[in-house]
SEMARLUM-298756 format. One line per 8 residues: their letters; for each residue z, x, y of N, C-alpha, C, O. Coordinates in steps of 0.02 Angstrom, whole numbers, padded with zeros to 5 digits. Atoms other than C-alpha are relative to their C-alpha. Example, Ala and Ser with C-alpha at 12.3 -4.5 7.8 and 13.67 -1.06 7.14 Angstrom:
<pts>
AS = 00000,00045,-00059,00390,00615,-00225,00000,00045,00060,00033,00097,00059 ~ -00003,-00042,-00059,00357,00684,-00053,00037,-00039,00055,00045,-00014,00110
</pts>
This chain:
<pts>
MKRVIAVL = -00067,00001,-00028,-01757,00302,00035,00032,00068,-00006,00055,00102,00040 ~ -00033,-00074,00023,-01694,00462,-00067,-00035,00047,00030,00000,00097,00038 ~ 00033,-00063,-00035,-01821,00579,00019,00018,-00011,00062,00030,00041,00092 ~ -00010,00004,-00064,-01784,00505,00181,00075,00026,00026,00085,00059,00077 ~ -00074,-00024,00008,-01591,00536,00159,00005,00074,00000,00039,00106,00041 ~ -00001,-00062,00011,-01623,00701,00097,-00022,00053,00057,00007,00105,00074 ~ 00026,-00024,-00068,-01731,00750,00247,00051,-00002,00052,00066,00049,00082 ~ -00060,00001,-00051,-01595,00695,00360,00045,00053,-00007,00054,00089,00042
FSGIFACT = -00061,-00031,00026,-01463,00789,00279,-00018,00082,00017,00017,00123,00046 ~ 00032,-00074,-00006,-01575,00952,00273,-00004,00017,00072,00007,00075,00092 ~ 00019,-00017,-00073,-01615,00933,00462,00063,00010,00037,00069,00046,00086 ~ -00072,-00009,-00040,-01434,00918,00513,00024,00078,-00028,00044,00118,00015 ~ -00018,-00074,00012,-01394,01088,00411,-00044,00047,00025,-00021,00103,00036 ~ 00045,-00052,-00027,-01535,01178,00473,00007,00001,00078,-00012,00052,00108 ~ -00024,00005,-00074,-01481,01127,00657,00068,00036,00007,00078,00069,00059 ~ -00063,-00028,-00013,-01303,01187,00628,-00013,00069,-00014,00021,00105,00024
GVFSQEEG = 00011,-00076,00031,-01356,01358,00551,00044,00020,-00037,00047,00081,-00047 ~ -00050,-00022,00047,-01219,01360,00437,-00033,00045,-00061,-00013,00102,-00072 ~ 00025,-00033,00051,-01325,01408,00290,-00077,00049,00015,-00120,00043,00059 ~ 00055,-00050,-00023,-01451,01552,00277,-00051,-00037,-00028,-00044,-00086,-00065 ~ 00064,00023,00026,-01631,01526,00247,-00006,00001,-00083,-00039,-00038,-00117 ~ 00020,-00003,00068,-01619,01581,00075,00026,-00059,-00052,00002,-00081,-00104 ~ -00024,00054,00040,-01499,01449,00026,-00025,-00065,00011,-00019,-00112,-00029 ~ 00031,00070,-00023,-01590,01311,00126,-00047,-00031,-00046,-00065,-00089,-00036
GAKAFQHL = 00048,00031,00052,-01708,01286,-00027,00032,-00040,-00042,-00005,-00077,-00074 ~ -00049,00039,00047,-01570,01202,-00125,-00033,-00077,00012,-00055,-00092,00067 ~ 00022,00058,-00013,-01628,01019,-00155,00052,-00048,-00004,00085,-00050,-00056 ~ -00050,00039,00004,-01510,00888,-00108,-00013,-00071,-00035,-00069,-00097,-00033 ~ -00005,00067,00049,-01473,00724,-00218,-00044,00024,-00054,-00086,-00017,-00071 ~ 00032,-00014,00058,-01551,00822,-00363,00042,-00021,-00062,00014,-00036,-00115 ~ -00045,00016,00065,-01399,00782,-00482,00047,-00056,00027,00052,-00075,00085 ~ -00042,00048,-00010,-01275,00655,-00503,00059,-00001,-00047,00049,00004,-00108
SVGFEFFS = -00063,-00003,00057,-01099,00651,-00585,00043,-00056,00027,00039,-00082,00083 ~ -00051,00045,00008,-00957,00532,-00621,00064,00048,-00007,00063,00096,-00045 ~ -00057,-00025,00008,-00778,00589,-00594,00061,-00051,-00013,00076,-00096,00026 ~ -00063,00041,00019,-00624,00509,-00683,00062,00032,00033,00077,00091,00023 ~ -00069,-00034,-00034,-00458,00536,-00578,00047,-00026,-00052,00066,-00084,-00050 ~ -00058,00027,00053,-00335,00521,-00726,00073,00016,00029,00121,-00018,00009 ~ -00062,-00005,-00023,-00191,00590,-00629,00002,00015,00081,-00034,00058,00106 ~ 00010,-00018,-00088,-00161,00587,-00427,00067,-00034,00025,00101,-00075,-00006
TTGFGIEL = -00059,00034,-00030,-00024,00544,-00313,-00039,-00066,00034,-00005,-00107,00064 ~ 00034,00066,-00032,-00145,00406,-00250,-00024,-00044,-00061,-00063,-00091,-00051 ~ 00006,00043,00056,-00154,00333,-00424,-00061,00027,-00043,-00072,00088,-00045 ~ 00053,-00020,00047,-00304,00338,-00546,-00061,-00032,00029,-00054,-00077,00070 ~ 00059,00017,-00052,-00487,00311,-00484,-00064,00031,-00040,-00062,00064,-00092 ~ 00061,-00026,00021,-00668,00350,-00509,-00041,00030,00053,-00024,00018,00111 ~ 00038,-00031,-00061,-00794,00445,-00405,-00074,00006,-00026,-00086,00009,-00087 ~ 00062,-00030,00024,-00987,00481,-00398,00000,00051,00058,00030,00045,00112
ATPLHSRI = 00015,-00054,-00044,-01042,00642,-00317,-00076,00018,-00021,-00107,00003,-00071 ~ 00074,-00025,-00002,-01211,00727,-00276,00004,00054,00037,00041,00050,00086 ~ 00005,-00065,-00038,-01244,00901,-00211,-00052,-00018,00065,-00105,-00047,00054 ~ 00038,00000,-00053,-01315,00900,-00033,-00037,00071,00012,-00085,00078,00050 ~ 00008,-00064,-00022,-01335,01079,-00032,00033,00053,-00055,00086,00038,-00082 ~ -00038,-00063,00043,-01287,01238,-00142,00077,00006,00017,00121,00021,-00022 ~ -00074,-00018,-00025,-01129,01248,-00040,00043,-00076,00017,00102,-00075,00033 ~ -00013,00067,-00021,-01105,01054,-00007,-00007,-00042,-00046,-00061,-00042,-00076
ALRGGISM = -00007,00063,00048,-01055,00902,-00119,00019,-00057,00041,00064,-00049,00083 ~ -00023,00067,-00031,-01045,00713,-00056,00033,-00019,-00061,00010,-00009,-00118 ~ -00039,00056,00050,-00915,00607,-00151,00022,-00061,00030,00038,-00059,00090 ~ -00018,00064,-00019,-00872,00428,-00135,00021,-00026,-00072,-00003,-00010,-00126 ~ -00032,00028,00053,-00761,00324,-00245,00060,-00047,00029,00070,-00069,00086 ~ -00064,00059,-00021,-00603,00211,-00255,00052,00035,-00038,00033,00065,-00088 ~ -00062,-00010,00030,-00419,00256,-00306,00045,-00060,00015,00044,-00094,00067 ~ -00045,00050,-00009,-00287,00138,-00336,00068,00017,-00038,00071,00050,-00090
FPYRYNAP = -00081,-00009,00040,-00094,00143,-00387,00029,-00076,00004,00060,-00097,00053 ~ -00038,00066,00001,-00038,-00027,-00426,00068,00004,-00037,00075,00025,-00094 ~ -00069,00005,00021,00148,-00052,-00442,00036,-00043,00031,00032,-00053,00092 ~ -00040,00064,-00025,00264,-00189,-00424,00066,00008,-00037,00072,00024,-00096 ~ -00072,-00005,00042,00459,-00191,-00452,00046,-00059,00036,00027,-00087,00088 ~ -00049,00049,-00014,00603,-00311,-00430,00044,00039,00049,00065,00095,00035 ~ -00045,-00030,-00050,00705,-00274,-00273,00053,-00062,00013,00047,-00096,00063 ~ -00054,00050,-00015,00859,-00398,-00286,00042,00026,00056,00047,00086,00070
MEVTVAGD = -00052,-00019,-00052,00984,-00400,-00147,00048,-00059,00013,00027,-00116,00020 ~ -00053,00047,-00008,01149,-00491,-00121,00020,-00009,00080,00038,00039,00114 ~ -00030,00021,-00075,01194,-00577,00057,00045,-00039,-00011,00060,-00063,-00065 ~ -00055,00042,-00006,01331,-00670,00125,-00019,-00068,00029,-00043,-00070,00085 ~ 00022,00060,-00042,01299,-00850,00163,00046,-00015,00048,00105,-00002,00034 ~ -00031,00011,-00059,01361,-00905,00333,00057,-00060,-00015,00036,-00114,-00037 ~ -00053,00035,00008,01537,-00994,00320,-00025,-00081,00031,-00024,-00135,00001 ~ 00024,00066,-00040,01470,-01129,00443,-00036,-00047,-00043,-00015,-00102,-00060
IINKMENA = 00054,00052,00051,01323,-01202,00331,00033,-00021,-00061,00019,-00073,-00089 ~ -00037,00014,00075,01434,-01198,00177,00045,-00055,00013,00046,-00103,-00025 ~ -00048,00066,-00018,01570,-01315,00267,-00043,-00055,00018,-00019,-00110,00005 ~ 00033,00057,-00010,01428,-01426,00327,-00030,-00041,-00049,-00038,-00102,-00048 ~ 00028,00024,00066,01350,-01437,00158,00063,-00036,-00044,00050,-00082,-00084 ~ -00066,00024,00040,01528,-01480,00081,00018,-00066,00023,00040,-00109,-00015 ~ -00016,00060,-00037,01551,-01615,00209,-00056,-00063,-00006,-00045,-00124,-00005 ~ 00066,00045,00015,01378,-01694,00183,00016,-00028,-00079,00004,-00088,-00090
ILEDPTIT = -00003,00019,00063,01422,-01702,-00009,00069,-00048,-00002,00073,-00093,-00043 ~ -00059,00049,-00005,01592,-01788,00031,-00019,-00067,00026,00005,-00119,00003 ~ 00026,00067,-00033,01497,-01921,00146,-00041,-00031,-00055,-00035,-00091,-00068 ~ 00059,00029,00049,01358,-01942,00013,00007,00012,-00063,-00035,00053,-00081 ~ -00015,-00007,00071,01423,-01944,-00172,-00078,-00001,-00029,-00088,00035,-00078 ~ 00067,00000,00042,01235,-01975,-00222,-00036,00064,00007,-00085,00078,-00028 ~ 00033,-00071,00009,01190,-01800,-00178,00033,00037,-00056,-00002,00073,-00091 ~ -00029,-00022,00066,01309,-01747,-00311,-00029,-00005,-00058,-00038,00040,-00099
DELARRKL = 00039,00014,00063,01221,-01845,-00437,-00056,00028,-00009,-00067,00051,-00065 ~ 00063,-00027,-00006,01053,-01784,-00390,00006,00060,-00016,-00025,00079,-00065 ~ -00016,-00077,00018,01118,-01600,-00386,00012,00018,-00067,-00010,00070,-00090 ~ -00019,00001,00070,01188,-01631,-00560,-00063,-00007,-00044,-00079,00034,-00087 ~ 00055,00007,00036,01036,-01702,-00624,-00067,00054,00000,-00108,00058,-00046 ~ 00045,-00047,-00002,00925,-01567,-00570,00034,00078,-00008,00011,00130,00016 ~ -00039,-00061,00031,01049,-01434,-00643,00012,00058,00066,00009,00120,00061 ~ -00029,-00043,-00057,01102,-01371,-00465,00063,00007,00015,00098,-00040,-00005
PVNPRNIS = -00081,-00012,-00020,01272,-01313,-00404,00013,-00062,00046,-00018,-00074,00098 ~ -00033,00045,-00036,01371,-01459,-00350,00057,00019,00052,00085,-00023,00087 ~ -00046,-00034,-00049,01484,-01352,-00247,-00042,00055,00027,-00064,00103,-00004 ~ 00038,-00057,-00054,01396,-01256,-00099,00024,00073,-00014,-00015,00119,-00005 ~ -00027,-00064,-00008,01514,-01107,-00126,-00032,00033,-00066,-00034,00094,-00071 ~ 00022,-00034,00058,01433,-01083,-00301,-00081,00016,00005,-00113,00042,-00041 ~ 00068,-00022,-00014,01262,-01061,-00228,-00023,00069,-00003,-00003,00105,00043 ~ 00021,-00068,00004,01182,-00898,-00278,-00008,00021,00073,-00031,-00017,00116
SDVHGTAS = 00007,-00038,-00058,01186,-00779,-00135,-00052,00065,-00011,-00055,00110,00030 ~ 00044,-00049,00014,01057,-00668,-00210,-00075,-00020,00027,-00103,-00074,00026 ~ 00075,00007,-00025,00886,-00638,-00135,-00033,00036,-00050,-00022,00094,-00066 ~ 00051,-00026,00054,00751,-00625,-00270,-00061,00039,00041,-00097,00006,00078 ~ 00041,-00037,-00035,00642,-00499,-00200,-00043,00044,-00048,-00025,00063,-00104 ~ 00046,-00045,00046,00490,-00395,-00264,-00030,00031,00059,-00033,00006,00115 ~ 00035,-00053,-00030,00399,-00249,-00195,-00063,00022,-00033,-00069,00047,-00089 ~ 00057,-00032,00047,00227,-00207,-00226,-00033,00066,00053,-00030,00067,00114
LGLINGKL = 00044,-00054,-00026,00125,-00046,-00185,-00056,-00012,00015,-00090,-00024,-00035 ~ 00066,00022,-00020,-00031,-00082,-00090,-00045,00076,00005,-00082,00082,00053 ~ 00028,-00069,00001,-00101,00104,-00120,-00068,-00013,-00031,-00082,00012,-00086 ~ 00079,00007,00030,-00288,00050,-00150,-00048,00029,00057,-00052,00000,00111 ~ 00033,-00031,-00049,-00405,00165,-00058,-00083,00006,-00012,-00094,00023,-00070 ~ 00071,-00029,00013,-00602,00194,-00053,00005,00059,00046,00048,00067,00089 ~ -00006,-00070,-00029,-00646,00369,00004,-00065,00022,-00002,-00104,00002,-00045 ~ 00069,-00033,-00015,-00799,00467,00064,00012,00076,00021,00013,00094,00080
LVDFYPAK = 00001,-00068,-00024,-00780,00652,00059,-00049,00051,-00007,-00096,00045,-00045 ~ 00049,-00069,00005,-00869,00819,00081,00026,00055,-00022,00073,00077,00012 ~ -00030,-00057,00018,-00833,00967,-00016,-00043,00055,00028,-00103,00044,00035 ~ 00034,-00050,-00020,-00885,01134,00052,00035,00066,-00046,00095,00076,-00052 ~ -00013,-00044,00036,-00892,01284,-00059,-00016,00063,00024,-00076,00078,00024 ~ 00020,-00055,-00033,-00871,01458,00026,-00047,00057,-00040,-00078,00102,-00014 ~ 00034,-00045,00034,-00947,01546,-00112,-00054,-00044,-00042,-00036,-00094,-00072 ~ 00058,00038,00025,-01120,01484,-00179,00019,-00026,-00069,00017,-00086,-00081
NGSFHLTG = 00000,00022,00064,-01082,01484,-00360,00082,-00012,-00023,00104,-00024,-00079 ~ -00077,-00003,00015,-00889,01481,-00339,00032,-00075,-00008,-00002,-00122,00014 ~ -00032,00066,00004,-00769,01329,-00378,00055,-00018,00047,00083,-00072,00049 ~ -00050,00018,-00059,-00652,01346,-00236,-00034,-00042,00051,-00091,-00029,00069 ~ 00034,00036,-00051,-00685,01217,-00109,00054,-00032,00050,00110,-00049,00032 ~ -00030,00042,-00055,-00624,01139,00055,-00033,-00068,00006,-00093,-00082,00002 ~ 00026,00078,-00007,-00635,00959,00076,00032,-00042,00066,00090,-00033,00085 ~ -00014,00039,-00056,-00631,00835,00227,-00037,-00072,-00003,-00092,-00079,-00029
GLYIGAGK = 00028,00069,00003,-00666,00652,00244,00042,-00058,00029,00076,-00055,00079 ~ -00039,00061,-00006,-00593,00485,00241,00017,-00039,-00050,-00022,-00053,-00095 ~ -00020,00050,00053,-00482,00369,00143,00001,-00067,00034,00031,-00067,00088 ~ 00010,00062,-00035,-00515,00188,00194,00041,-00053,-00048,00025,-00058,-00108 ~ -00040,00044,00049,-00386,00055,00122,00036,-00052,00037,00020,-00067,00094 ~ -00039,00056,-00031,-00263,-00083,00159,00048,00029,00043,00069,00087,00035 ~ -00043,-00017,-00051,-00150,-00082,00309,00072,-00003,-00020,00117,00014,00019 ~ -00072,00018,00002,00005,-00125,00222,00019,00047,-00069,00000,00025,-00123
LVKIEGKM = -00014,-00050,00056,00071,00029,00100,00050,-00041,-00057,00044,-00039,-00118 ~ -00051,00038,00048,00223,-00087,00035,00006,-00065,00027,00013,-00074,00088 ~ -00014,00064,-00021,00238,-00272,00035,00060,-00021,-00034,00075,-00001,-00091 ~ -00068,00010,00022,00400,-00343,00014,00005,-00085,00003,-00012,-00111,00056 ~ 00004,00066,00007,00421,-00532,-00039,00070,-00010,-00021,00095,00026,-00064 ~ -00069,00013,00016,00599,-00614,-00042,00005,-00083,00008,-00027,-00115,00050 ~ -00023,00068,-00011,00667,-00789,-00066,00065,-00013,-00034,00091,00029,-00072 ~ -00061,00017,00025,00822,-00882,-00110,-00005,-00073,-00031,00013,-00123,00000
QEAFDVLS = 00031,00063,00025,00761,-01019,-00228,00052,-00049,-00007,00043,-00105,00017 ~ -00061,00052,00021,00920,-01107,-00284,00022,-00026,00070,00019,-00087,00078 ~ -00022,00026,-00063,00986,-01118,-00098,-00046,-00047,00023,-00028,-00101,00046 ~ 00054,00050,-00026,00819,-01196,-00056,-00006,-00058,-00030,-00021,-00110,00000 ~ 00000,00055,00045,00825,-01306,-00191,00057,-00060,00026,00041,-00118,00038 ~ -00057,00027,-00023,01001,-01369,-00139,-00010,-00037,00066,00003,-00097,00075 ~ 00018,00034,-00064,00947,-01395,00040,-00047,-00049,00006,-00040,-00094,00048 ~ 00030,00037,00000,00809,-01477,-00001,00012,-00081,-00027,-00012,-00133,-00005
VMKKHGYN = -00038,00066,00011,00906,-01613,-00094,00033,-00033,00065,00022,-00092,00080 ~ -00045,00031,-00057,01020,-01640,00058,-00043,-00018,00048,-00031,-00071,00078 ~ 00047,00028,-00048,00875,-01650,00171,-00034,-00056,-00017,-00057,-00094,00026 ~ 00030,00062,00019,00806,-01780,00069,00045,-00062,00011,00020,-00118,00018 ~ -00057,00052,-00006,00976,-01882,00089,00020,00012,00073,00078,00003,00092 ~ -00013,00010,-00081,00959,-01859,00285,00039,00059,00026,00055,00059,00085 ~ -00037,-00063,-00034,01051,-01691,00307,-00054,00062,00005,-00076,00095,-00041 ~ 00047,-00058,-00011,00938,-01566,00384,00041,00061,00026,00075,00056,00077
FSADEFIS = -00036,-00061,-00011,01013,-01390,00389,-00048,00051,00029,-00022,00103,00047 ~ 00062,-00046,-00005,00839,-01299,00430,00024,00044,00061,00010,00104,00059 ~ -00001,-00047,-00058,00894,-01230,00597,00082,00038,00013,00103,00069,00062 ~ -00071,-00033,00009,01074,-01173,00546,-00008,00059,-00022,-00049,00064,-00066 ~ -00015,-00066,00028,01113,-00988,00516,00016,-00012,-00081,00054,-00056,-00100 ~ -00012,-00001,00062,01110,-00958,00333,00026,00064,-00030,00069,00059,-00073 ~ -00031,-00059,00017,01144,-00775,00306,00040,00029,00051,00015,00049,00103 ~ -00047,-00018,-00043,01292,-00722,00388,-00020,00061,00047,-00047,00113,00028
GSNIKARD = 00016,-00058,-00056,01274,-00615,00555,-00077,00025,00004,-00096,00076,00033 ~ 00087,-00018,-00013,01080,-00605,00546,-00034,-00048,00036,-00094,-00038,00042 ~ 00052,00063,-00033,01012,-00757,00635,-00052,-00017,-00053,-00102,-00043,-00030 ~ 00043,00028,00050,00918,-00793,00471,00022,-00067,-00005,00079,-00083,-00024 ~ -00005,00069,00013,00892,-00977,00472,-00008,-00025,-00067,-00035,00007,-00112 ~ 00024,00023,00077,00889,-01095,00320,-00071,-00009,-00010,-00096,-00007,-00066 ~ 00075,00015,00009,00710,-01129,00355,-00032,00069,-00015,-00091,00068,-00035 ~ 00032,-00056,00024,00682,-00936,00324,00003,00022,-00065,-00039,00061,-00087
IMNLDGSI = -00018,-00020,00067,00757,-00921,00150,-00055,00008,-00050,-00051,00048,-00097 ~ 00056,-00012,00041,00587,-00945,00069,-00057,00050,00015,-00111,00058,-00013 ~ 00062,-00048,-00042,00497,-00813,00180,00041,00060,00017,00030,00083,00073 ~ -00029,-00058,-00019,00610,-00665,00179,-00039,00067,-00017,-00023,00115,-00051 ~ 00055,-00066,00014,00460,-00546,00184,-00003,00061,00043,00025,00060,00098 ~ 00012,-00063,-00053,00422,-00383,00266,-00051,00043,-00040,-00068,00031,-00098 ~ 00048,-00054,00028,00301,-00232,00239,00015,00063,00033,00056,00066,00079 ~ 00009,-00052,-00035,00270,-00058,00282,-00070,00019,00021,-00112,00032,-00022
SINSVKPY = 00073,00006,-00020,00115,-00042,00379,-00017,00072,00018,00023,00112,00043 ~ 00015,-00072,-00020,00011,00118,00401,-00085,-00017,00021,-00113,-00072,00022 ~ 00080,00002,-00024,-00177,00153,00460,-00038,-00027,-00062,-00023,-00019,-00121 ~ 00046,00009,00064,-00317,00080,00364,-00049,00057,-00014,-00064,00073,-00071 ~ 00036,-00053,00014,-00429,00222,00398,00041,00068,00016,00073,00079,00067 ~ -00043,-00050,-00002,-00351,00384,00359,-00048,00066,-00016,-00083,00071,-00067 ~ 00038,-00055,00009,-00434,00560,00392,00040,00046,-00054,00101,00048,-00058 ~ -00020,-00040,00050,-00414,00679,00251,-00013,00074,-00008,-00071,00089,00005
FGFGFGRA = 00023,-00077,-00005,-00416,00873,00233,00042,00026,-00078,00099,00007,-00093 ~ -00038,-00040,00053,-00374,00979,00064,-00044,00050,-00020,-00093,00067,00013 ~ 00037,-00064,00031,-00433,01124,-00052,00009,-00024,-00077,00043,-00070,-00099 ~ -00009,00004,00067,-00458,01144,-00231,-00050,00040,-00036,-00089,00076,-00005 ~ 00039,-00037,00032,-00548,01215,-00379,-00037,-00049,-00043,-00017,-00106,-00056 ~ 00049,00047,00039,-00686,01144,-00481,-00056,-00038,00048,-00048,-00061,00105 ~ 00043,00034,-00039,-00847,01075,-00435,-00016,-00079,-00016,-00017,-00104,-00072 ~ 00007,00061,00022,-00882,00902,-00409,-00061,-00033,-00040,-00063,-00091,-00062
VPKRRVGF = 00067,00003,00027,-01061,00915,-00481,00002,00063,-00057,-00036,00112,-00051 ~ -00006,-00062,00040,-01009,01034,-00631,-00067,00040,-00013,-00117,00007,00002 ~ 00056,-00044,00023,-01144,01171,-00686,-00017,-00025,-00064,-00076,-00041,-00077 ~ 00016,00028,00058,-01126,01112,-00853,00010,-00071,00000,00016,-00102,00052 ~ -00008,00077,00010,-01106,00931,-00934,00061,-00015,00023,00060,-00053,00071 ~ -00066,00009,-00019,-00922,00927,-00911,00040,00054,00040,00038,00114,00026 ~ -00045,-00052,-00031,-00797,01005,-00784,00063,-00040,00025,00069,-00100,00036 ~ -00065,00017,-00033,-00624,00997,-00721,00016,00012,00070,-00007,00065,00092
CMELGAFY = -00009,-00010,-00064,-00567,00987,-00549,00078,-00025,00018,00104,-00076,-00003 ~ -00062,00006,-00027,-00400,01001,-00463,-00001,00013,00067,-00029,00062,00091 ~ -00004,-00002,-00081,-00361,00965,-00275,00071,-00019,00029,00110,-00060,00005 ~ -00056,00007,-00034,-00226,00976,-00159,-00001,-00008,00070,-00018,00042,00101 ~ 00017,00014,-00069,-00226,00893,00018,00051,-00045,00034,00110,-00040,00018 ~ -00046,00046,-00032,-00147,00763,00125,-00043,-00042,00051,-00082,-00012,00088 ~ 00035,00044,-00055,-00219,00607,00233,00055,-00010,00046,00114,-00001,00032 ~ -00041,00014,-00048,-00152,00560,00397,-00002,-00076,-00001,-00055,-00108,00003
QGSPKLGS = -00009,00076,00007,-00086,00380,00383,00032,-00035,00065,00046,-00095,00067 ~ -00028,00028,-00061,-00016,00359,00558,00083,-00004,-00008,00105,00011,-00064 ~ -00067,00014,00009,00170,00327,00581,00026,-00068,-00036,00036,-00117,00000 ~ -00020,00063,00045,00226,00193,00446,00050,-00049,00032,00104,-00025,00046 ~ -00042,00041,-00028,00310,00050,00516,00029,-00065,-00042,-00007,-00106,-00069 ~ -00030,00056,00031,00441,-00072,00442,-00002,-00054,00044,00015,-00054,00103 ~ -00003,00063,-00062,00415,-00244,00511,-00011,-00058,-00052,-00022,-00050,-00112 ~ 00015,00066,00029,00395,-00436,00467,-00028,-00042,00052,-00019,-00034,00112
ENVNIQNL = 00029,00045,-00038,00296,-00577,00526,00051,-00046,00025,00037,-00078,00076 ~ -00048,00048,-00015,00453,-00680,00536,00039,00029,00052,00068,00082,00038 ~ -00041,-00030,-00056,00540,-00644,00702,00072,00019,-00019,00097,00074,-00007 ~ -00075,-00002,00017,00715,-00671,00638,00014,00066,-00040,00057,00108,-00027 ~ 00003,-00065,00046,00685,-00541,00506,-00013,00057,00034,00028,00103,00028 ~ 00019,-00054,-00047,00605,-00422,00620,00059,00019,00045,00071,00079,00053 ~ -00061,-00017,-00036,00763,-00431,00732,00051,00028,-00045,00078,00081,-00030 ~ -00034,-00028,00053,00862,-00403,00585,-00005,00067,-00009,00043,00105,-00007
IDKNLGDV = 00028,-00080,00027,00763,-00237,00537,00016,00039,00063,00049,00090,00056 ~ -00009,-00031,-00065,00770,-00185,00719,00079,00026,00015,00100,00080,00037 ~ -00068,-00010,-00012,00952,-00212,00724,00038,00038,-00041,00083,00075,-00020 ~ -00049,-00047,00053,01019,-00135,00554,-00036,00046,-00040,-00011,00073,-00089 ~ 00048,-00053,00044,00871,-00025,00492,-00028,00048,00045,-00081,00077,00032 ~ 00031,-00047,-00054,00846,00080,00644,-00017,00065,-00032,-00071,00093,-00021 ~ 00007,-00076,00030,00872,00248,00538,-00045,00003,-00049,-00064,00058,-00069 ~ 00059,-00007,00051,00744,00195,00407,-00062,-00007,00045,-00111,00025,00027
TELLKKMS = 00058,00005,-00033,00619,00149,00537,-00024,00068,00036,-00083,00086,00044 ~ 00025,-00059,-00026,00643,00318,00624,-00019,00047,-00050,-00054,00094,-00031 ~ 00010,-00055,00043,00635,00415,00462,-00073,-00012,-00018,-00110,00037,-00022 ~ 00079,00019,00012,00461,00320,00421,-00040,00022,00038,-00096,00033,00016 ~ 00047,-00017,-00052,00393,00374,00584,-00019,00083,-00015,-00069,00112,00006 ~ 00005,-00080,00025,00410,00559,00512,-00041,00006,-00059,-00053,00060,-00085 ~ 00036,-00015,00069,00308,00519,00360,-00079,-00013,00017,-00113,-00049,-00019 ~ 00072,00001,-00024,00135,00531,00448,-00052,00016,-00060,-00104,-00016,-00066
LYPVLSFK = 00048,-00031,00045,00052,00633,00297,00022,-00026,-00063,00079,-00025,-00084 ~ -00012,00004,00064,00035,00579,00143,-00030,00040,-00055,-00091,00040,-00061 ~ 00034,-00061,00042,00015,00719,00000,-00047,-00025,-00048,-00038,-00082,-00068 ~ 00055,00020,00047,-00129,00705,-00114,-00002,00056,-00053,-00016,00112,-00033 ~ 00011,-00059,00041,-00129,00809,-00280,-00033,-00052,-00047,-00014,-00110,-00055 ~ 00048,00031,00045,-00271,00761,-00405,-00031,00045,-00049,-00049,00103,-00040 ~ 00024,-00037,00054,-00330,00803,-00566,-00065,-00054,-00021,-00064,-00115,-00029 ~ 00070,00043,00023,-00512,00747,-00615,-00040,00029,-00053,-00045,00090,-00063
LNVKLF = 00048,-00024,00051,-00629,00753,-00754,-00069,-00022,00027,-00082,-00081,00039 ~ 00068,00020,-00022,-00813,00768,-00695,-00058,-00002,-00048,-00058,00044,-00089 ~ 00040,-00011,00060,-00960,00733,-00806,-00078,-00004,00048,-00087,-00042,00095 ~ 00066,00001,-00025,-01139,00765,-00752,-00058,-00040,-00025,-00087,-00027,-00078 ~ 00036,00055,00033,-01250,00620,-00770,-00071,00022,-00002,-00100,00000,-00052 ~ 00055,-00026,-00005,-01417,00708,-00726,-00004,00054,00047,-00058,00083,00056
</pts>
C-alpha cells in the first residue's frame, strides 16, 4: 500500500510539471515525524508528517482548545406571572408548606431572576495540510489544506433552576403556568426557562492557507516550526433551536449578529516542536 500511494503522488507531481527531473528522484514517505503544537490560537494538538517530495510535506493531526466559563445574566420576571403565582399561593396554602419544606422562596417576588449560564468553546479540529517549500533545502513554506471540526464554535447553556422548581411545585398542585410569559418583554415562556440555550455556528469544513518557517519533517532529530495563517469558517451565526429565544436574538441582538458575519476568517498562529521518528 505504501508503494502504491507513493507511485500515485509521484505520478501527480510528474504530470503537473512543478518539479524538475533532478528533484523528482526524492522518495515519498521515506520519513515520518510527530509534531507537538504547544501554543496556537487553535489550542494545543498533535500532528504526523511525512515528505512527499523534497519540496512537499503532508501533515495530518488534531488540535483542540477546550474552554468553559460561567456566563450569568439577570433578567426581569414578567409581572403577570408573579401575580398569578401569588394568587395561587393565597388559594392553596399547602403550596407554601411544600415550598418551605423544599427550602424554596414562598414569596414569588423573591425568586431568583438570574439565568445560570455557561459557555463552552467548541474549537476542536482535525486537519489535513500540505506544505510547499520554494527552496529545496529552505525552511520557509506555504501551506494549504483543510480544518474539519464541529459546526458550533460556541455553545451557550442557560437555565433558571430555582424558578423552575417553584413552578414545578405549583404545577403539582394544579396551577400550570407553562404557557405564560416568564421573562418580561421577551415572549420567553415558563416552559422555556430550563432551555435558554444558544450557539454560534460556523462551517464544519474550513479551507486554510498560511505560511511559516520550519520543516514538518526536520532534517535533524528535532526541529521548531512557526506558522501564521487563517481558515475560512463562513459567516458565524448566533442562534437557538428554541424558536422564542431565536426571536429574542433577532429582535435584540441584531448588531451582534451583523458583527459576527464579518468574522469569516479565523486567524491561526502556531508554534510546534517537531520530532523525526525515522
